[in-house]
C-alpha positions in Angstrom: -1.9 5.4 -15.2 1.4 4.8 -13.3 3.5 2.4 -15.3 7.3 2.4 -15.2 9.3 0.3 -17.3 11.7 -2.5 -15.4 14.4 -4.8 -16.7 12.1 -7.5 -17.2 8.8 -5.7 -18.1 6.7 -3.2 -16.4 5.7 -2.0 -12.9 2.2 -0.9 -12.4 0.3 0.8 -9.5 -3.2 -0.6 -8.9 -6.0 -0.1 -6.6 -7.7 -3.3 -5.2 -11.5 -3.5 -4.4 -12.0 -6.8 -2.5 -15.5 -8.3 -2.2 -17.0 -7.0 -5.5 -19.8 -8.7 -7.0 -17.5 -9.6 -10.0 -13.9 -9.7 -11.0 -13.1 -7.0 -13.3 -10.8 -4.1 -14.5 -12.5 -0.8 -13.6 -10.6 1.8 -15.3 -8.2 4.2 -13.6 -8.4 6.4 -10.5 -5.7 8.7 -9.1 -3.3 7.4 -11.5 -4.0 3.7 -10.5 -5.6 0.9 -12.3 -8.7 -0.1 -10.6 -9.0 -4.1 -10.1 -12.1 -5.5 -8.6 -12.0 -8.9 -7.2 -14.9 -11.3 -5.5 -12.3 -12.5 -3.0 -12.2 -11.2 0.7 -9.0 -9.6 1.9 -8.4 -12.7 4.1 -5.2 -14.8 4.0 -4.0 -13.3 0.7 -7.1 -14.5 -1.3 -7.7 -11.1 -2.8 -3.9 -10.9 -3.8 -4.3 -14.2 -5.5 -7.4 -13.3 -7.2 -5.7 -10.0 -8.4 -2.8 -12.0 -10.0 -5.1 -14.5 -11.6 -7.4 -11.5 -12.9 -4.5 -9.7 -14.3 -3.0 -12.9 -15.8 -6.2 -13.6 -17.6 -6.7 -10.0 -18.8 -3.1 -9.8 -20.1 -2.9 -13.3 -21.4 0.1 -14.2 -19.3 1.0 -17.1 -16.8 0.4 -16.2 -13.3 4.1 -16.5 -12.5 4.6 -13.5 -14.8 2.7 -11.2 -12.2 4.1 -10.5 -8.7 2.9 -8.1 -6.2 6.0 -6.2 -5.1 4.5 -3.6 -2.6 1.5 -3.1 -0.6 0.8 -6.9 0.3 -1.8 -5.8 2.9 -2.8 -2.6 1.3 -5.6 -1.8 -1.3 -3.0 0.2 -3.3 -0.6 -2.1 -4.5 2.6 -2.2 -6.9 2.6 -5.0 -9.4 5.6 -6.2 -11.7 4.5 -7.8 -15.0 7.1 -9.5 -16.8 7.2 -10.2 -20.6 5.2 -7.2 -21.8 6.3 -3.5 -22.2 4.0 -0.6 -21.8 2.7 -0.1 -25.1 1.5 -3.8 -25.0 -0.1 -3.3 -21.6 -1.9 -0.4 -22.7 -3.4 -2.1 -25.9 -4.5 -5.3 -24.0 -6.3 -3.0 -21.4 -8.2 -1.1 -24.2 
């Protein structure tokens, strides 16, 4: 999975699948973490759902997760503050 350390945490490449039957993390494909959300890709609803899903999974506040690239794309880059690469891998397993 594509993860890069940053000054405050980790930058992660994700692929979002909106309008899924349930919100879940669904493995890795092409080096990107697959995040399925029930929200539609309208008015930022899917982006908010992605942030909420990652915050819940990683046991972090929503403010620790920020979409830094791909705001209107399914391929996104997310900054996660407060954790290192090993901690994220452990929480995803």
